[in-house]
N, C-alpha and C positions, 0 to 999 in steps of 0.2 A: 506550431505547439513542433513541429517537425525537426527541426535542428534543436530541438531540445532534447529531442528525446535522441535524435544522435548522440547528441555531446555525452548522453549518459552511455551509451552504449562503445561507444571509445575509451571513456574512466575502465570498461567495465572488459574493454580487452587484452589480452596477452600480446605484451611487447618483446615477449619472449616467448620462443614456439616450447619448448622444453616445462617453461614453468606452470602448473596450475593456480588458474587465481583461487584466493577462499574468500571472496567477498564477492555480493551481487547488487543488482541492481535497486535491488531493497534498501542494501546498504548505505549506496551514494543518496540514496534519497533521505533518508533516517539522515546522514550527513548536514542536507541542507536543512530539514526542517529543525535541526538543535544551531543551527548557526541562524536562525532567521529566529529563533527567540531570547538566542544570549549573542552578544557581541563578540565574542569570542570563547575557544571553548580547551579547555585542554585535550592530553594525549591520554591520558587515565581515563578519564570521561567519557574518552571516545567508544575506545575499550568496552567500557561496563557498560555505555547505550547497546551497542550493536553488538555485543556480546563476543566476542571478537577479540582474538589473541592481540598482544602488543605487536609482533611480526605483521599481521594480516593488514594492523589498521595501518603500520608505518608506508605498507603498499597502495592501501585504502587511499592514503593525503599523496604518496608522490602521484600516483596516476593523478589524482583530482590538483595535483601541481603544475602537470604537465597539461595541461588544459587549460591551466590559468584559470581554473574557479575558484579554488582557495591559495592564501600566503600565512606561513610562520612570522607571528611576533614575540616581544619576550613573555607576552599577556597567554599567548595559544594560538589555536590555530582561527582565521577569521574569513570571509566571506569577499572575494576580490565585485568588484565591478558586474564584470560578466557574471559571476557566480552569482550577483545577486536578482539576476536578470534573469537568470535558466531558475531558480530557486522559485524565487515568486511567481512564473509561467507554471512549475508545476506544481504549486502549494494552492497557488488559486485552483485545481483543477479536484485536486483533495483536500476537501474546505475544513469538515470534520470529524470525529474519530470518538471511539469510547468499546470500554470493556460490555460486555453481557452475559448476565447471569447461563447457567447454562439450562436450556428449554428445546423442546421439541426438534427445531427448523436449525441448532446450531449443534456440530454433531461430538463437541468436547469439552472436556471438564474446566478447558478457559476458550473465552472467545473474546472475538477482539470487529468491533464491528467500524467502516471506514465507508463515507462518504462520496462517492465518485459523478459530478454533477455533469447532470445531460447525457449522460453515458449507455440508456438504454440499448440504444440502436446498434451498439456492440456491442451487443449480449447475446448469443448465438442458444447454446445447451447449459452454461453454468461449467460446462466439463473444463472447459478453457482455463475456468480463471480456478477452478479445484486444483488441476493439476500444476496451476502457477506456483499456488498455495503449499503443495506438497514438496515442489525441488527445493524451498528454504528450509522443508526443514515439518512444516504444519501438518498436523494430521487432513486438512482438507481447507475447502470453504463451502461456505454459501451464499450465493446470488440471488436479491431477491430486486425488482422493481416496481416503482412507486410512481403511480398512476392514478389519479383523482381519490386519491387521500388512502388508496388502501396498498398494501404492498401484495405482489404477486412473484410468483415462479416461474423460471422461461417453460416456454410450455414442453416443453420434451419433456418435463421430468411429470408423470402420470401422477394422477392422486391430491396434487401439490398445489393448485395453479392459486392456488390465492388464500393468503393468512388475514385474517377478519379480526373484528373484537368481539367475540366470540362469547355470549354469553357463560355459556357451558365449560369453556376454558380459563378461568379468568387470570389465571396463570401468567398466562399466554397472551391476551391483552394487555397485563402491564409491561412484556414484553416490545409490543409494539408500544404504545406510549413514551418509553424507554428510548425506544429508537427514534421514533417521533420527535420526541422533546431536545433530545441530544442531536441527534445530528442537521432536524427540519429539514426535509427532503423535498425539493418539488416535484412536479410533471416531471417524467423522464430522466429520473437521478438514480443510480443505483446505489445500493448497499449490499458491501462484501463482508460479511460475517467469515474471516479467518480462524481454527478453530484448531486444540491441541490439547491434548489430555497430561502434560508435562511444564509447561511451562507458557506465562500470556504471551510472554515475549517472544516466545514461537507461533504464534497466534496473532499479535500483531502483523508482524514480517509475513505472514503467511498470507493474511490478507491485504498487505500491501503493495506484498511483488505480484499480486492476481491483478490486481488495481491499477499497476504500473506494465501489467503485459496488456491488460487492457487499450490501454493508451497506446502502446506500440503498436499492437496489428492495426487498431484504427486508423490513426497515424499513417503508417505505414501503406495500406490500404485509398487511404486521400491521396497522398503525397502520388502514389504511381499513377492514379486514374488524370 
C-alpha cells in the first residue's frame, strides 16, 4: 500500500512553492470513489461532489493527470489503468460507509461513518483521527474498534471504553444495530464517525480524511521498519 499512498501525497504536493493548494488527500480519494462508480464524470459534477470551486478542481485534475492517474475525453474525466490499480487498492481498505443519526458517541448534528478494514492496531488514542477530521473542516471524529461483536473506544478515553446494546438506552442500541448492519464490521475493523454541525459533506470528508491519515501513518511505519 505504500506505493499507493505515496502517489496520493505526490498529487497533493505543491509544484509551485508560492501557490497554496485548496484540496486535500480526501478530495483525491473521493475522485477515485466517484470514478470507480462512473466510467466518466464531468468537471461540473466533480465541483459539486467535492464542494470545491472550478479553479480548485481544475488544479486537482491537473495534478492527477501529471501522475498518470486520469485522462480527459469528450465524455469527461476517466481513470487510467494506473489510476484503476491505485483506486482499487484504496477502496478495498475503506469498504463501507453510511450517514449516522445524532447520538451520544457522535458529536455533531451531521455524522458520517466509514469502515476501515483490519486497522485496530493502528489506533492509539483516537485524537489523531479527530485532528485529521478537523483539518478538512469537520467538527471532529469519533473512533470505534470492533471486536467480539462489540464496539469499543480507544482505552485512553475514560468512562467510554465500551458501547453495548444497553436495554435502558434503546436509541443507542439502534445506532449500534445500524452500524453493524450497514458497515458489517469484523474483528479488528475500525469505524470512524466524522461529525459536523453544518453539512453532511463536511462530516463525510472528516471521516475519510481520518481514515486516510490512519492508513498513511501505519503504512509509513511499516515501510520504515
